Structure formats: C-alpha cells, structure tokens
N, C-alpha and C positions, 0 to 999 in steps of 0.2 A: 854548425859547430858540433864536434863530437862530445860525448858525455864527459870524457876525461878532460878535454880542454875547457869545457864549461865549468866543471867542478874546480879545476885549477884556477881559472879566472875568478870564480867566486871566492875561493880561499884567499887569493892575493888581495882582492878588494876588501875582505873582512880584516885581514892582517894590517893593511895600510890604513883602514878607516878607524882602527882602535887606537886613536891618538891619546885618549884619556889614560890608558894603562901605561903609557910611556912617560907620563908626567912625573916630576920628582915627588917624593913622599910629602914634602911640606905643602906643595900645591894641592895634592889630593886631600890632605888634612884640612886645608882651608876650604876646599869645595864641600867637604863633608860637614864642616862646622855650620853650614846653612841648613842642615837636617837635624832633627832631634836625635838623641843618642841611639835610641832603638833602631831608627832607620839607618843611621850611619853604620851601626854594627852589622846590620843586614847586608850591607854592600860587601862584606867579607866573603859572601858566597858567589860574587860575580866572577872572579877569576883569582888565580894565585897572586897576581900583582896587586889586587885590592884586599887580600886577606887581612893584612894588618894596617891598612891605610887609616882606619878610624883611630888608631892609637896615636896618630900625629895631629889630631884635631885640636886647634888652639883654643877653641871656645867650647865649653861643655855646659849644656843646659839639661838639668835633670828635674823631672816633675813626677810625683807619684801617680797623678791622674787616675787611670783605670787599673793600675797595678795593685795586686794584693800586697800587703805589707812585706811579706817574706821575699817576694819577687823583686820589689823595689830595693830592699836592703841588699840582695844579691847583686842587682844591677849596679848600684852605687859602688859596692866593694870591688866588683869586677872592673869597672871603669877606672877607679882610682889605682888599682894594683897593676893593671895591664897597660895603662896609658904611658907612652914613651916620650912624647914630645913636650914642648913648652906649653904650659897652660897659661894663656893670657887672661881668660875670663872663666870663672866657675860660678854657675848659678844653680842653686838647688832649692826646690820648693815642694811642700807637701802638707797634707792635712793630717797625716798619721802621726803616731807617737814614736819618735826615733831617739828618745833620750839615751837608751842603752848603747846605741851605735854612734851617736854624735861625736863623742870624744875620739873614737878610733878614726872616724871619717876625717876629722880635723887634723889629727896627727898625720894620716896618710896624705892629706892635701898640703899640709905645711912643708912636707918634704919636696913638693913640686914647685914651691915658691910662685904661686899664681900672682898675677898683677892686680886682679880684681876678683873679689869674692862677694857674692850676694846670697844670703840665706833667709829663706822664709819657711820655717818649720814651726808647727804647733808645739 
C-alpha cells in the first residue's frame, strides 16, 4: 500500500473510532462525573469537542486534598462560575479555613439549584 493510501486509511480509522467526541454534551458530562473535578477539567485539552464538556458534569465533588488553600479557592470559584449544566449533586470537603469564601460559594451554588448538597469544611 502506498504511503498516501496508508495515511488516508489511518486517518479514516481514527475519525471513525472517535465515537466519544460525537456524544451529546449531557452524556459527556455524565461520563466526566465519574472523575474528580481536576481530572474532568483536564479532559478539556483532549480536543475541541471536549473543551467545555466538564461544564455539563451533573455531579461535582471537590476536596482540598493536596491543594494549597489559594488554589482550592480558585478551583471552587472556577467550577461554580463556569459550570453550565444542571447540578444534581454537589459535594465539597476540606480541612482548610474557608469562612471568608463560604458565603460567596453558597450564593453561587444556590443559583444552580442543586438537588443534593454535602458540605464537610472545618
């Protein structure tokens, strides 16, 4: 097989095998809800069709874990301000002191009308 034909055949195979990118945004969001938020946001680098897929994730789980306080605050605010879809479940936990940010987070969250909210903050 010539180089051109082989390259064309490989390109056709890749295009037809990328079925995940052709899924509706709601399904992509559901898939991403099984990842933690940091991993879900990383999928935005996969391709243009995945760029905003994390913003339709129906379940949001945030934990300060290994984050520095300022990075976690930025992450929470980014997720709450950029999320577009329905929030079915919102779960946030952390050992840091987030008293100054808590009221703003709850205001932002209340505008999304989540079905379930779980908060475990010190």
